[in-house]
C-alpha positions as CSV (number, residue, x, y, z in Angstrom):
1,M,-18.4,-112.0,53.4
2,L,-18.6,-113.2,57.0
3,A,-16.1,-112.2,59.5
4,P,-13.9,-115.2,60.6
5,N,-15.4,-115.1,64.1
6,L,-18.9,-115.5,62.7
7,V,-18.3,-118.7,60.8
8,R,-19.6,-121.6,62.9
9,P,-18.6,-125.2,62.3
10,M,-21.3,-127.6,61.0
11,R,-22.8,-129.6,63.8
12,Y,-24.6,-132.9,63.3
13,S,-27.3,-134.4,65.5
14,R,-26.4,-137.7,67.0
15,S,-28.5,-139.6,64.5
16,E,-27.1,-137.7,61.5
17,H,-23.5,-138.3,62.8
18,T,-24.2,-142.1,63.1
19,R,-25.7,-142.2,59.6
20,V,-22.7,-140.3,58.1
21,Q,-20.3,-142.7,59.8
22,T,-22.2,-145.7,58.6
23,L,-22.2,-144.4,55.1
24,Q,-18.5,-143.7,55.2
25,K,-17.8,-147.3,56.4
26,E,-20.0,-148.7,53.6
27,V,-18.3,-146.6,51.0
28,A,-14.9,-147.7,52.3
29,R,-16.0,-151.4,52.2
30,A,-17.3,-151.0,48.6
31,E,-14.1,-149.4,47.5
32,E,-12.1,-152.2,49.1
33,D,-14.2,-154.8,47.3
34,Y,-13.8,-153.1,44.0
35,Q,-10.0,-152.7,44.4
36,R,-9.7,-156.4,45.5
37,L,-11.6,-157.6,42.5
38,R,-9.6,-155.3,40.2
39,A,-6.3,-156.6,41.6
40,A,-7.6,-160.2,41.1
41,Y,-8.6,-159.4,37.5
42,L,-5.2,-157.9,36.7
43,D,-3.4,-160.8,38.3
44,I,-5.3,-163.4,36.2
45,A,-5.0,-161.3,33.1
46,K,-1.2,-161.1,33.6
47,N,-0.5,-164.7,34.7
48,E,-3.3,-166.6,33.0
49,P,-4.5,-164.5,30.0
50,G,-6.2,-167.5,28.4
51,H,-8.5,-168.2,31.4
52,E,-11.4,-166.3,29.8
53,V,-14.1,-167.8,32.1
54,A,-12.3,-166.5,35.3
55,L,-11.8,-163.1,33.6
56,A,-15.5,-162.9,32.6
57,M,-16.7,-163.9,36.1
58,I,-14.4,-161.5,38.0
59,G,-15.0,-158.8,35.4
60,A,-18.8,-159.1,36.0
61,D,-18.3,-159.0,39.8
62,M,-16.0,-156.0,39.4
63,D,-18.6,-154.2,37.3
64,R,-21.3,-154.8,39.9
65,A,-18.9,-153.6,42.7
66,H,-18.2,-150.5,40.7
67,A,-21.9,-149.8,40.1
68,H,-22.6,-150.3,43.8
69,L,-19.8,-147.8,44.7
70,Q,-21.1,-145.3,42.3
71,E,-24.6,-145.6,43.7
72,L,-23.3,-145.1,47.3
73,I,-21.5,-141.9,46.4
74,G,-24.4,-140.6,44.4
75,L,-23.1,-140.9,40.9
76,P,-25.7,-141.8,38.2
77,R,-25.0,-144.8,36.0
78,L,-24.6,-143.3,32.5
79,P,-25.5,-145.6,29.5
80,F,-22.5,-144.5,27.5
81,T,-19.7,-145.2,30.1
82,H,-17.5,-148.2,29.6
83,E,-17.7,-151.0,32.1
84,P,-14.7,-150.9,34.4
85,S,-13.7,-154.5,33.4
86,T,-13.4,-153.4,29.8
87,V,-11.1,-150.6,30.8
88,V,-9.0,-152.8,33.1
89,R,-8.8,-155.5,30.4
90,R,-7.3,-153.0,28.0
91,E,-4.9,-151.9,30.7
92,A,-3.9,-155.5,31.5
93,Q,-3.3,-156.2,27.8
94,R,-1.2,-153.1,27.5
95,I,0.9,-154.2,30.5
96,T,1.4,-157.7,29.2
97,H,2.4,-156.5,25.8
98,D,4.9,-154.0,27.2
99,N,6.6,-156.8,29.2
């Protein structure tokens, strides 16, 4: 175990720091895109549940945004995971049936 005074904070070079900041911004943007599409999907599922074309289009965009976000943060796409739109569709159906 190191003594507390021997622990040094991590230091990044200027180029590494710039790369990390850029990646953080890209992850934040991807998360915002996913959340925006998820909110739109839930809104349409709640207010216009019969609009299957809109749900399918937004669901596909949401799935792509989720895959992009996973790729950015380094998570592998696993073949047995549910598409996020399927999970959100079930959540929206549960919400509309509860109300």
